SEFI-255380 format. One line per field, with one value per residue (C-alpha): residue number from 1; residue in three letters; x, y, z. Coordinates in steps of 0.2 Angstrom, whole numbers, plus 5000, padded with zeros to 4 digits. Layout:
% SEFI-255380
vexse	[NUM,...]
zaro	[ALA,...]
x	[X,...]
y	[Y,...]
z	[Z,...]
//
This chain:
% SEFI-255380
vexse	[1,2,3,4,5,6,7,8,9,10,11,12,13,14,15,16,17,18,19,20,21,22,23,24,25,26,27,28,29,30,31,32,33,34,35,36,37,38,39,40,41,42,43,44,45,46,47,48,49,50,51,52,53,54,55,56,57,58,59,60,61,62,63,64,65,66,67,68,69,70,71,72,73,74,75,76,77,78,79,80,81,82,83,84,85,86,87,88,89,90,91,92,93,94,95,96,97,98,99,100,101,102,103,104,105,106,107,108,109,110,111,112,113,114,115,116,117,118,119,120,121,122,123,124,125,126,127,128,129,130,131,132,133,134,135,136,137,138,139,140,141,142,143,144,145,146,147,148,149,150,151,152,153,154,155,156,157,158,159,160,161,162,163,164,165,166,167,168,169,170,171,172,173,174,175,176,177,178,179,180,181,182,183,184,185,186,187,188,189,190,191,192,193,194,195,196,197,198,199,200,201,202,203,204,205,206,207,208,209,210,211,212,213,214,215,216,217,218,219,220,221,222,223,224,225,226,227,228,229,230,231,232,233,234,235,236,237,238,239,240,241,242,243,244,245,246,247,248,249,250,251,252,253,254,255,256,257,258,259,260,261,262,263,264,265,266,267,268,269,270,271,272,273,274,275,276,277,278,279,280,281,282,283,284,285,286,287,288,289,290,291,292,293,294,295,296,297,298,299,300,301,302,303,304,305,306,307,308,309,310,311,312,313,314,315,316,317,318,319,320,321,322,323,324,325,326,327,328,329,330,331,332,333,334,335,336,337,338,339,340,341,342,343,344,345,346,347,348,349,350,351,352,353,354,355,356,357,358,359,360,361,362,363,364,365,366,367,368,369,370,371,372,373,374,375,376,377,378,379,380,381,382,383,384,385,386,387,388,389,390,391,392,393,394,395,396,397,398,399,400,401,402,403,404,405,406,407,408,409,410,411,412,413,414,415,416,417,418,419,420,421,422,423,424,425]
zaro	[UNK,UNK,UNK,UNK,UNK,UNK,UNK,UNK,UNK,UNK,UNK,UNK,UNK,UNK,UNK,UNK,UNK,UNK,UNK,UNK,UNK,UNK,UNK,UNK,UNK,UNK,UNK,UNK,UNK,UNK,UNK,UNK,UNK,UNK,UNK,UNK,UNK,UNK,UNK,UNK,UNK,UNK,UNK,UNK,UNK,UNK,UNK,UNK,UNK,UNK,UNK,UNK,UNK,UNK,UNK,UNK,UNK,UNK,UNK,UNK,UNK,UNK,UNK,UNK,UNK,UNK,UNK,UNK,UNK,UNK,UNK,UNK,UNK,UNK,UNK,UNK,UNK,UNK,UNK,UNK,UNK,UNK,UNK,UNK,UNK,UNK,UNK,UNK,UNK,UNK,UNK,UNK,UNK,UNK,UNK,UNK,UNK,UNK,UNK,UNK,UNK,UNK,UNK,UNK,UNK,UNK,UNK,UNK,UNK,UNK,UNK,UNK,UNK,UNK,UNK,UNK,UNK,UNK,UNK,UNK,UNK,UNK,UNK,UNK,UNK,UNK,UNK,UNK,UNK,UNK,UNK,UNK,UNK,UNK,UNK,UNK,UNK,UNK,UNK,UNK,UNK,UNK,UNK,UNK,UNK,UNK,UNK,UNK,UNK,UNK,UNK,UNK,UNK,UNK,UNK,UNK,UNK,UNK,UNK,UNK,UNK,UNK,UNK,UNK,UNK,UNK,UNK,UNK,UNK,UNK,UNK,UNK,UNK,UNK,UNK,UNK,UNK,UNK,UNK,UNK,UNK,UNK,UNK,UNK,UNK,UNK,UNK,UNK,UNK,UNK,UNK,UNK,UNK,UNK,UNK,UNK,UNK,UNK,UNK,UNK,UNK,UNK,UNK,UNK,UNK,UNK,UNK,UNK,UNK,UNK,UNK,UNK,UNK,UNK,UNK,UNK,UNK,UNK,UNK,UNK,UNK,UNK,UNK,UNK,UNK,UNK,UNK,UNK,UNK,UNK,UNK,UNK,UNK,UNK,UNK,UNK,UNK,UNK,UNK,UNK,UNK,UNK,UNK,UNK,UNK,UNK,UNK,UNK,UNK,UNK,UNK,UNK,UNK,UNK,UNK,UNK,UNK,UNK,UNK,UNK,UNK,UNK,UNK,UNK,UNK,UNK,UNK,UNK,UNK,UNK,UNK,UNK,UNK,UNK,UNK,UNK,UNK,UNK,UNK,UNK,UNK,UNK,UNK,UNK,UNK,UNK,UNK,UNK,UNK,UNK,UNK,UNK,UNK,UNK,UNK,UNK,UNK,UNK,UNK,UNK,UNK,UNK,UNK,UNK,UNK,UNK,UNK,UNK,UNK,UNK,UNK,UNK,UNK,UNK,UNK,UNK,UNK,UNK,UNK,UNK,UNK,UNK,UNK,UNK,UNK,UNK,UNK,UNK,UNK,UNK,UNK,UNK,UNK,UNK,UNK,UNK,UNK,UNK,UNK,UNK,UNK,UNK,UNK,UNK,UNK,UNK,UNK,UNK,UNK,UNK,UNK,UNK,UNK,UNK,UNK,UNK,UNK,UNK,UNK,UNK,UNK,UNK,UNK,UNK,UNK,UNK,UNK,UNK,UNK,UNK,UNK,UNK,UNK,UNK,UNK,UNK,UNK,UNK,UNK,UNK,UNK,UNK,UNK,UNK,UNK,UNK,UNK,UNK,UNK,UNK,UNK,UNK,UNK,UNK,UNK,UNK,UNK,UNK,UNK,UNK,UNK,UNK,UNK,UNK,UNK,UNK,UNK,UNK,UNK,UNK,UNK,UNK,UNK,UNK,UNK,UNK,UNK,UNK,UNK,UNK,UNK,UNK,UNK,UNK,UNK]
x	[4953,4963,4972,4984,4985,5003,5000,4989,4983,4968,4976,4975,4957,4951,4961,4952,4935,4938,4943,4928,4916,4926,4916,4933,4938,4932,4946,4956,4969,4979,4996,4997,4979,4968,4953,4943,4951,4948,4929,4931,4947,4956,4971,4987,4993,5009,5017,5027,5027,5047,5046,5049,5051,5036,5025,5031,5026,5009,5006,5010,5000,4985,4987,4984,4985,4991,5000,4997,5011,5004,5017,5034,5046,5044,5042,5060,5065,5062,5047,5040,5056,5056,5038,5041,5056,5045,5033,5018,5009,5013,5007,5018,5035,5050,5067,5074,5059,5053,5069,5058,5051,5065,5078,5072,5091,5087,5071,5077,5091,5079,5068,5083,5091,5074,5068,5052,5047,5053,5060,5077,5087,5105,5109,5122,5129,5139,5131,5144,5142,5124,5126,5138,5125,5113,5121,5119,5101,5085,5072,5060,5068,5064,5075,5072,5079,5083,5075,5059,5053,5034,5029,5037,5055,5051,5055,5050,5061,5056,5073,5091,5091,5077,5086,5102,5091,5084,5101,5105,5088,5089,5109,5116,5102,5095,5078,5072,5085,5095,5084,5095,5112,5108,5098,5090,5088,5077,5068,5052,5038,5020,5004,4989,4996,4986,4989,4987,4987,4991,4991,5007,5011,5030,5024,5007,5001,4983,4980,4966,4955,4964,4964,4971,4980,4982,4998,4999,4993,4982,4970,4976,4990,4999,5009,5019,5020,5010,5006,4989,4976,4961,4959,4946,4943,4943,4952,4943,4961,4967,4958,4957,4972,4982,4978,4984,5000,5004,5001,5011,5026,5026,5016,5022,5039,5043,5036,5048,5062,5061,5061,5075,5084,5082,5069,5052,5039,5024,5010,5005,5014,5009,5013,5012,5012,5012,5003,5015,5012,5026,5015,5013,5030,5034,5035,5038,5035,5028,5029,5012,4994,4996,4987,4973,4971,4967,4952,4943,4950,4946,4927,4924,4932,4919,4931,4933,4950,4955,4953,4966,4979,4980,4982,4997,5005,5002,5006,4989,4984,4981,4967,4958,4948,4947,4932,4927,4910,4905,4904,4916,4922,4930,4941,4943,4956,4953,4969,4976,4979,4998,4999,5013,5025,5018,5001,4992,4984,4973,4958,4942,4934,4913,4900,4908,4892,4883,4892,4885,4874,4875,4878,4891,4899,4916,4924,4944,4953,4972,4977,4966,4967,4957,4962,4963,4945,4939,4936,4942,4953,4966,4984,4993,4992,4980,4967,4951,4947,4930,4925,4909,4904,4892,4887,4896,4912,4901,4889,4903,4913,4896,4892,4910,4911,4893,4898,4914,4902,4895,4912,4922,4938,4946,4960,4950,4958,4954,4956,4940,4945,4947,4941,4935,4946,4941,4924,4924,4936]
y	[5002,5017,5014,5026,5025,5032,5038,5052,5044,5035,5018,5025,5032,5016,5006,5019,5016,4997,5001,5013,4997,4987,4984,4984,5002,5016,5030,5033,5043,5047,5057,5067,5061,5071,5079,5064,5056,5068,5065,5048,5051,5064,5071,5079,5085,5094,5076,5069,5050,5050,5060,5045,5055,5065,5050,5042,5057,5059,5040,5042,5058,5050,5033,5022,5005,4999,5009,5003,5009,5011,5018,5013,5025,5023,5004,5003,5017,5006,5015,4999,4994,5012,5010,4993,4997,5009,4997,4999,4985,4990,4981,4980,4974,4978,4985,4969,4963,4978,4978,4965,4983,4995,4985,4978,4971,4962,4955,4949,4939,4931,4925,4918,4909,4901,4897,4908,4912,4930,4937,4935,4949,4959,4971,4986,5000,5008,5016,5012,4993,4994,5003,4990,4976,4984,4985,4965,4963,4960,4974,4978,4978,4983,4996,4997,5009,4999,5009,5017,5030,5031,5017,5027,5020,5008,5011,5001,5003,4997,5003,5004,5022,5023,5011,5023,5037,5026,5022,5041,5046,5033,5032,5048,5061,5053,5056,5045,5051,5038,5025,5024,5022,5004,4997,4980,4977,4964,4954,4961,4949,4948,4944,4950,4958,4955,4962,4950,4958,4945,4945,4938,4933,4928,4909,4909,4919,4922,4930,4943,4944,4948,4966,4974,4992,5005,5014,5023,5040,5040,5029,5014,5013,5028,5041,5041,5029,5035,5028,5021,5029,5017,4998,4984,4969,4954,4950,4936,4930,4925,4908,4894,4886,4902,4903,4886,4889,4904,4898,4884,4891,4909,4916,4902,4901,4920,4920,4904,4912,4929,4918,4907,4924,4929,4942,4935,4945,4952,4963,4964,4957,4964,4953,4961,4945,4944,4928,4924,4910,4901,4903,4915,4925,4939,4957,4966,4964,4978,4977,4985,4988,4995,5010,5011,4992,4994,5004,4989,4975,4981,4987,4968,4960,4952,4950,4963,4970,4971,4953,4949,4962,4955,4938,4944,4953,4937,4925,4916,4920,4901,4902,4916,4912,4926,4930,4942,4948,4937,4954,4967,4985,4999,5013,5028,5041,5059,5067,5084,5088,5087,5073,5065,5079,5095,5101,5114,5113,5122,5121,5118,5101,5103,5088,5078,5078,5067,5052,5054,5039,5030,5010,5004,5020,5027,5044,5039,5055,5054,5071,5083,5095,5110,5127,5142,5146,5127,5122,5105,5109,5098,5093,5082,5073,5059,5068,5056,5038,5036,5019,5008,4990,4980,4963,4962,4971,4979,4985,4991,5000,5011,5016,5021,5031,5038,5043,5053,5066,5069,5077,5092,5103,5114,5104,5087,5073,5055,5040,5035,5016,5008,4991,4992,4980,4967,4970,4969,4954]
z	[5121,5116,5099,5090,5071,5064,5047,5038,5021,5013,5020,5037,5034,5029,5044,5056,5047,5052,5070,5073,5069,5083,5098,5108,5102,5111,5106,5091,5089,5074,5069,5059,5052,5039,5039,5035,5049,5061,5058,5068,5078,5087,5076,5080,5062,5070,5073,5058,5055,5059,5073,5084,5102,5099,5094,5110,5121,5113,5115,5133,5135,5128,5138,5122,5123,5106,5092,5074,5062,5045,5033,5026,5031,5050,5049,5039,5052,5066,5075,5080,5089,5099,5103,5111,5120,5127,5133,5121,5111,5093,5077,5063,5059,5068,5058,5054,5046,5037,5027,5016,5008,5013,5002,4985,4983,5001,4995,4978,4987,4998,4984,4976,4992,4996,4979,4979,4961,4955,4940,4936,4942,4944,4958,4955,4966,4952,4936,4925,4927,4926,4910,4903,4908,4899,4883,4881,4891,4882,4881,4888,4906,4923,4934,4951,4965,4981,4993,4997,4984,4988,4977,4961,4960,4947,4928,4914,4899,4881,4874,4876,4876,4889,4900,4901,4905,4919,4926,4925,4934,4947,4951,4945,4946,4962,4957,4970,4983,4993,4987,4972,4977,4974,4960,4954,4935,4932,4918,4912,4915,4906,4913,4924,4941,4956,4974,4991,5007,5021,5041,5049,5066,5063,5059,5052,5037,5032,5015,5013,4997,4981,4973,4959,4958,4944,4945,4929,4930,4915,4905,4897,4908,4902,4910,4924,4940,4955,4972,4963,4955,4959,4964,4963,4973,4970,4955,4942,4939,4955,4955,4969,4959,4959,4977,4982,4972,4981,4999,4994,4986,4989,5006,5019,5010,5013,5031,5033,5025,5037,5052,5046,5043,5062,5055,5061,5052,5062,5054,5036,5020,5003,4989,4972,4960,4942,4935,4920,4908,4920,4935,4948,4953,4966,4957,4975,4992,5004,5024,5026,5020,5002,4997,4989,4991,5009,5004,4994,5004,5023,5018,5013,5028,5039,5056,5069,5064,5082,5085,5069,5075,5093,5085,5073,5089,5100,5089,5087,5069,5068,5079,5067,5052,5040,5032,5018,5009,4993,4984,4976,4978,4967,4972,4961,4966,4964,4962,4960,4941,4936,4950,4951,4944,4951,4956,4968,4984,4996,4985,4995,4994,4991,4993,5007,5015,5001,5008,5025,5030,5013,5014,5004,4999,5007,5004,5011,5012,5006,5005,5015,5029,5038,5032,5044,5040,5045,5028,5020,5008,4996,5002,4993,4975,4979,4987,4989,4987,4981,4984,4983,4986,4974,4971,4955,4950,4937,4950,4961,4947,4942,4959,4963,4947,4951,4967,4960,4954,4973,4977,4968,4970,4958,4949,4951,4941,4939,4927,4920,4917,4934,4933,4915,4907,4919,4918,4898,4900]
//
């Protein structure tokens, strides 16, 4: 079959690599793609993920059998609806279901209505009322822009002064654009964070192996929030007991709640969890594969990804037994120095050939492109996701960090402590 992937980051590269292993896939296309995806797929970099008419025209031109919509913006914007109306078999939630990620206010209200454990919260569309609320609120506190903000629209404020500045940043200065028209203020939770991706077919949910992201830009979880500086899988804190609780009180209730609201969800739900002293609670939902969690989860999945994708689309996920390797994986993001604020692009990436033929090693491209001379150059804040598998987290971590030295570019920056605290725990 011929498959079109919509997206151009590290997540999409990891998806493409999984599809390439499927005996059922003969051709992979990608819009816009990147220089790494272009090694295994035909990319059209001139087509953006929000250019719905051009995506449909390209899909028709290539006579694709299925379209896999990966990023949040086109999902929330209704690309799945448009593709299905045009007659294409499509993987991903439709617009009504993608609101689970598209509006934090919606998702918080959904959890409250259906008794799904989450942090206490209030919703505001008036900055003055938000400021009044903060005067008597306990600190620290969390401010969240309601809409999509590239994974960066969350501010953890330790003092009232920081919280006031956060309201100004989100709601008045519109640092995150229209995503800040509404804002959620919620209690600060403590505990271990865990990410669990899950396949959903509208009724049945099949959780994948656990992972943990590192959002902060600098070592020791310091600095600004980013789209993710590295991940590891599995989390040693995601025990069988935690899994059983989440399946009973979080995962299936979320799927059932969306169906009850007339918004049946098909695709991937990302559960951001906090393992609090009172039990697991939902930090956030995403309506798609996470980045860079996908890089450490899919490389450990034993199933043919196309079998699972078909089951999600056809509503037969209950017949699938998801299997993952009994090992570990670590992804270290190589970023452009200055990310997520400001950084330079266009530097040649050297040493990519060192990954060719290396078993258990992957170099997923997040922000790369070909320049006019045909060289692979940097084209984003997060550039590469160097990933390795090992028998243990310690082994996978050592291999991943060793592999970060195989590739280089000017302005290269990375955290040095991805998975370190877990390894030492």
